[in-house]
ZAMARGU-4260 file (C-alpha; in steps of 0.2 Angstrom, whole numbers, plus 5000, padded with zeros to 4 digits):
<rodrens>
0) 5035/4887/4885 | 5045/4897/4869 | 5037/4913/4870 | 5038/4919/4886 | 5061/4912/4886
5) 5061/4921/4868 | 5054/4939/4875 | 5063/4939/4890 | 5080/4935/4878 | 5076/4949/4868
10) 5072/4960/4883 | 5090/4956/4891 | 5098/4959/4873 | 5090/4975/4871 | 5096/4981/4890
15) 5111/4975/4887 | 5115/4986/4870 | 5112/5001/4879 | 5105/5009/4864 | 5089/5010/4856
20) 5081/4994/4855 | 5087/4980/4843 | 5069/4975/4842 | 5054/4985/4850 | 5046/4974/4860
25) 5031/4979/4869 | 5024/4964/4875 | 5021/4946/4872 | 5004/4935/4870 | 5004/4917/4871
30) 4985/4911/4867 | 4984/4896/4874 | 5001/4892/4884 | 5010/4877/4893 | 5018/4886/4909
35) 5023/4872/4920 | 5020/4855/4919 | 5015/4851/4938 | 5001/4866/4937 | 4996/4861/4919
40) 4994/4844/4923 | 4984/4846/4941 | 4975/4859/4933 | 4969/4848/4919 | 4963/4835/4929
45) 4954/4847/4943 | 4944/4854/4926 | 4939/4836/4920 | 4932/4832/4938 | 4924/4850/4938
50) 4915/4846/4922 | 4910/4829/4928 | 4922/4822/4914 | 4930/4814/4931 | 4920/4805/4946
55) 4921/4811/4962 | 4928/4795/4967 | 4943/4793/4954 | 4946/4812/4957 | 4947/4808/4976
60) 4958/4794/4974 | 4971/4803/4962 | 4970/4818/4974 | 4975/4809/4988 | 4988/4797/4982
65) 4997/4809/4971 | 4994/4823/4984 | 4993/4837/4969 | 5009/4829/4960 | 5000/4822/4944
70) 5016/4826/4931 | 5028/4815/4940 | 5018/4802/4949 | 5028/4798/4966 | 5019/4781/4968
75) 5010/4766/4962 | 4994/4769/4969 | 4997/4788/4959 | 5001/4779/4944 | 4987/4768/4942
80) 4975/4784/4944 | 4984/4792/4930 | 4982/4779/4919 | 4964/4777/4928 | 4962/4796/4923
85) 4971/4794/4904 | 4960/4779/4900 | 4943/4790/4904 | 4948/4804/4892 | 4958/4797/4880
90) 4945/4801/4866 | 4941/4818/4873 | 4947/4834/4861 | 4958/4841/4874 | 4958/4858/4866
95) 4939/4858/4868 | 4930/4845/4877 | 4912/4850/4867 | 4919/4845/4852 | 4924/4829/4842
100) 4943/4822/4845 | 4949/4822/4826 | 4966/4818/4816 | 4980/4828/4815 | 4985/4831/4797
105) 5004/4838/4799 | 5010/4838/4782 | 4994/4837/4770 | 4995/4845/4751 | 4982/4855/4748
110) 4978/4863/4732 | 4967/4876/4724 | 4954/4866/4714 | 4955/4867/4697 | 4939/4866/4685
115) 4941/4849/4682 | 4942/4843/4701 | 4930/4856/4707 | 4924/4853/4724 | 4911/4863/4735
120) 4924/4873/4745 | 4937/4875/4730 | 4950/4864/4739 | 4957/4847/4740 | 4967/4841/4754
125) 4977/4825/4751 | 4981/4817/4768 | 4999/4808/4771 | 4988/4790/4768 | 4984/4796/4751
130) 4967/4798/4753 | 4957/4814/4748 | 4947/4824/4762 | 4935/4836/4754 | 4931/4851/4766
135) 4917/4858/4773 | 4926/4856/4790 | 4921/4845/4801 | 4934/4849/4818 | 4939/4865/4821
140) 4957/4862/4819 | 4953/4857/4799 | 4952/4875/4797 | 4971/4875/4800 | 4976/4867/4786
145) 4969/4883/4775 | 4986/4891/4783 | 4997/4880/4771 | 4985/4888/4757 | 4988/4904/4762
150) 5009/4903/4768 | 5013/4895/4751 | 5004/4906/4740 | 5017/4915/4728 | 5007/4932/4730
155) 5007/4931/4750 | 5026/4925/4750 | 5030/4939/4740 | 5022/4952/4751 | 5030/4946/4766
160) 5046/4948/4756 | 5051/4930/4755 | 5064/4929/4738 | 5058/4915/4726 | 5070/4900/4730
165) 5076/4905/4747 | 5063/4895/4757 | 5053/4878/4753 | 5037/4876/4756 | 5029/4882/4774
170) 5024/4870/4786 | 5013/4873/4801 | 5022/4862/4813 | 5039/4860/4808 | 5043/4843/4819
175) 5059/4837/4812 | 5067/4853/4822 | 5080/4847/4832 | 5073/4853/4851 | 5078/4849/4868
180) 5066/4854/4880 | 5077/4862/4895 | 5064/4875/4903 | 5050/4865/4913 | 5043/4880/4918
185) 5040/4899/4914 | 5029/4906/4929 | 5045/4917/4934 | 5048/4920/4917
</rodrens>
């Protein structure tokens, strides 16, 4: 949702300046974007049915009772069918249905292993619960944790021009940023 609207604002600012572009934006790429709740929800349900995760009966009941509006159920039957679909799919990894559904580790402490705590991969991850998790990676998302090592490495930060003391620890997902979701669709953008 954010990338298309940000690219549009950059484009409009460049246009308004009347001079050389302030930011020479050539395009943008969104890897797995949300575009519109109505279409994204309907697409997910159709996908689940197409992959035989949902029975024909449940899919047809939802389709009939919701009339294609799965993101804002218009009636009680639709809400019931959406709840039944949620119950059927709650343990599925929505990013890749053939991989395990893994717990998220939003803010782990990852350290390069020292000689005294050497692990097979050279990394130790301390979860929020205080448990040590050892790599090798069990889930695709586990490898994201390496971004903490990379982005908080002093050599990398220096190469990126981050002056020491100006920015604290880098976090992959800063969930504490106050954000109001006021864009519900980016299809026009």
